[in-house]
Steps between C-alpha positions, in 0.01 A plus 500: 500500500627845405587716801446877471585763760281812490628806685239752606262204534261689727470798267230605253657310209685237704188339643350456154826358362521243781146381430563485126819296546328262739227441240775379266621242757809703588663476844483863612721652770385839623782743563402746775630684802343278767340156517148492366270327256400601149243312296682272258838513677616173657792651689656817634843656454624808685625717215551869570719788378696464825579130444858390442607311189523183709147544634361561153676189369344297781157645429498411130692171523346241270296751303479486122369853453483823701229755422604828661207728579608661828565871455481846648216632288456841345437745785259783418552660844878518481567303816732243341858622460727442203708275723193292586417451134857398414528262795173319432460529123863470385725349765257236625409343162864501391608322818211256465597431139859430608357258757302341217820447303674348802197276568477377139157658443408474132301820448446839666188699408527866601195725502611853416280790383405671175621819664851387402398604149357832614190676629299508178478448127420740218170468311505199267813347655560224753790376705660176385805301603696698238406839648766707669488501878424824682447427871358797689541512876663278760252213466543456125875560520544231766312248286710592195824458692379158616423402141851599391659302781291194420604513136865512602448199725326307222794563268744343747288207621254236381207664677208581268361843582163624379412863574136614487391864482128534577297822486236572766373175653136487610276237653355395837724653765611796290584814695608858439371698201303222331303425813434871549369525144262210566375673814438825312305318228295300751406815694399684185767768526496710179835453324642756253637254245228481234707642213835332571648294214792332674571124501640292784593133528408301810549142612252302708672327792379154390641562152836606644506195728417272208791642303742469792405134538562450129839671523592281797404169344527522120826453308681829448538601135861605553781478755612782725269790585184611319267792568125495437223758516152383595147641488139390456528606136203740522602864543242736648464876523418637844132562409479148354644360823251700709212368289632143525530526878149646518360208298676253727358673808154540348493878536475781243827674411505870580740673264515863394743683269790715617790589268807288574721808529284636783510165681878494479529858622276429797694183587828693487370769734381233744831309483327198341662505158622141526156370592346706220740348245371153584147616418567737212804363319552198277707193583463217249681165510566263211498148649523313171851360562408297808189377322712374210783355706277311743178465302330687781155659492346681798228271640281795606375803309501847655122477544535168685782634714301809593193289580701288743659809650159663540360194681787521748455875539127464566567254780634789702863537394 
């Protein structure tokens, strides 16, 4: 039986990945800070950014694959320091990957972020694996530095490294801006996005988990390190997303028109320019390479993903 270690096993994505692996008859070891249980995981390993190389080797001993999800996530409130991001998002995965080499692990799957490519795309364009990188901020920079270090390690070892850059991930358990948007729509808050014509890629958490399982178990198309972008494959404008959320929640969308330039000016005055960009700007992802290399198709549409997210939200999330 294939043995897979999942770091960040108790997180938003990690829990879904553990269940998905278990459904494929994989022996799952949950990597977390303290002993606990996660649905689908048959064991526990104490894997933390503070762990020594020896401790990490012991924790992943006997594993065939490591899926690394643990991370210091993007911090909208500015409480996470640059040093925190580098310690957790760069130093930890690189040390864990060196432990994987020492422990004869076959493959290391690293979940990065589309923000390595940048904060947005121009109309009619989309990020692909061939796009230039343009990390903005400490979070994206720390992920990019980790990617570079992993590629160097792959070139000097037999460890297969697959890097995944997802855009915004949504689904049951989602927090932050997406959950706030759902709350606004449910409460009937009028939203000034009616005339926006942007386009943004998303990925439903079950779709991301399905891909990560595929990357862990399927033969790799090439040796060394490969990078893949992933999305649901259905890009939505902000008003389209609001309407889709409203349909899933069974409420009418309340949209009214305000010129984009005025929205951006107001957000700048209020110090919310970054949040505004996520609602007003475009960020499209071309995920065709991973679909070709692994024959992968997202099992859920955006509508299905939003319906499942809405059911969770309505239960009192």
